N, C-alpha and C positions, 0 to 999 in steps of 0.2 A: 504493500500500499503506500510506501514511501518513494518508490521509483527505482529501486536497486536494479531490477532487470532492465528497465528502460535506460538507465544510465550505462549499464554494461553494453546494451545493444548500440548506443551511440559510439561508444569506444570501439567496438567490434567492427562497426560498419564504416568508421572513419577512413578515408582513403590513405591518409598518412600511416596509419596502423597496418593497413592491408599491404602497403609497399614494404613495410619493415619485416613483416612476418610472412615468409612463403607458405607456411601451413597454418591454417586457422581453424580451430575446432570449437564447437559449442555443444555442451552436454548438460541437459536438464537432469539434476540428480534427485531432488525432492526427498521423500521419505525413504525410498528403497536404496539402501547402500549395500548392494551385494557386489563384492569386488570384481567377480567374473562378469556380471552384467554391465558394470561401469566400464571395465576395459573394453567390452564389446561396443558399447556406445561410443567410446573414444575412437576406436578403430573405424567404426562406421562413419563417424563425423570426418575423420581424416580421409576416408575412401570417397566421400561426396565430392571432394575436389579432384579426384582421379577421373581420367576420361580414357576408355570406358569404365563404368563402375565396376569395382572388384565384386565378383559374383562368388560368394562362399557362404556356407551356413556356419557362422562362427559359433553357434550354440553347440555344434558337434564337437568342437575342440576342447581339449581339457585346459586347465588353468595354466599350465606350463607353456603349452602351444600359444595360448592367447598373449601370455606375457612376452614370448619371443616375437610375435607379430607386432605387438605394440613397441617394444624396443627398437625393432627394425624401422617402423615408421617414424619414430621420434628421434632417433640417433642421427639421421642424415640432414635434418634441416632445422632451422630456428622456427618455433612455433608460438602461437598464442592459444592457450586452452582456457575457455571460460567454463566453469563448474558453476552452473546457475541453480540457485535455490537449494542450498545445502543445509540439511537439517541434522544429520547424523553426528553425534559428538563423540564417537568412539575413536580414540587416539590411535589404537593399534591399526585400525583399518586404513587411517589417513597416512600413517607412516608407512605402510605397506605400498599404497598407491603412490606416495611421494617418491619412494625408493624406485619404483618402476619408471617414473617420469624423469628422474634425474639423469638418465642416460642421454638426455637431449643435447642438442647444439648449444653453445654459449649464447646468451641473450634470450633464450626462451623464457616465456612468462605464463603464469597460471593466474587468472583473475577469478575470484570466488565472490558469489553473492550469497548472503546468509543473513538471517535475523539474529544469529547467536554471536555475541562478542567472543565467546571461548573458542568457537570454530574458527573465526577469523584470526585469533591470535595463535591457535594451534597450526594453522595452515602456512602462515606466511612469515617471511623474514623482513617484511616492511610494515609499518603501523597501518592498521585498518582505517578506512575512511568511513565515518559513521554518518549516515544521512539523517537529518532531522526533518520533522514535519514542518509544514508552512506555518507561519504566524496566522492568528485569526484574521488579521487584516488582509494578508496575501491570499488566504483561502477564500475569503469573501470576494476579493476581487477576481479571482479565477472562476469562482461559482457564478458571479454576475456576468462575466464575459460569455460563459456557456449557456446560461439560462435566459439571457435577454439579447435582443438586437442592440447594436450600439446606441446609447442614450436612452433606450426605452425604460431603463430601471427608474428613472426620474418620474415616470408617469404611474408607477406602481409602488408607493411607499409601503403599502401594507404587505406586499410580497417581499420587500427588502427585510422587513422585520421577521418574516418566516425564513428568509435565506440566512440571516444571522443565527437563528436557532438551529437550523440544519448545520451550519458550518461549525458551531460550537460542539 
């Protein structure tokens, strides 16, 4: 609700970022943090950039085979990996994933969006950026821009009272 994913998308889609990272991957993590499924999602995200798409049922591979495929994909080039909407706070799983990803080329980056400050601190070597909500004034301004045509709010003071309550 604060715009974490939206901010990450702006970064991910920025042309300067795309020029810097030959390989860009986006993985939505959410609740399910199964290391095998996460590796599959990362490989599939990397394969989306390949032409033609790599056709293989990754679910048929065992964990070691998947780890080897992941290492092969990540070792050759600098990448940006976005792990979006991370919920799991199991440090052991994150260390396992981080060890797999550290075979990458120098300059590779992982961007994590999460609601949890402990996940952010566990994941990274740089301080996390904590998004804050809009002030009531800015929230009302945004609400009015979407709810009314420009200048129309002046004609409906009773609706502005309701808008203030909604914003609160």
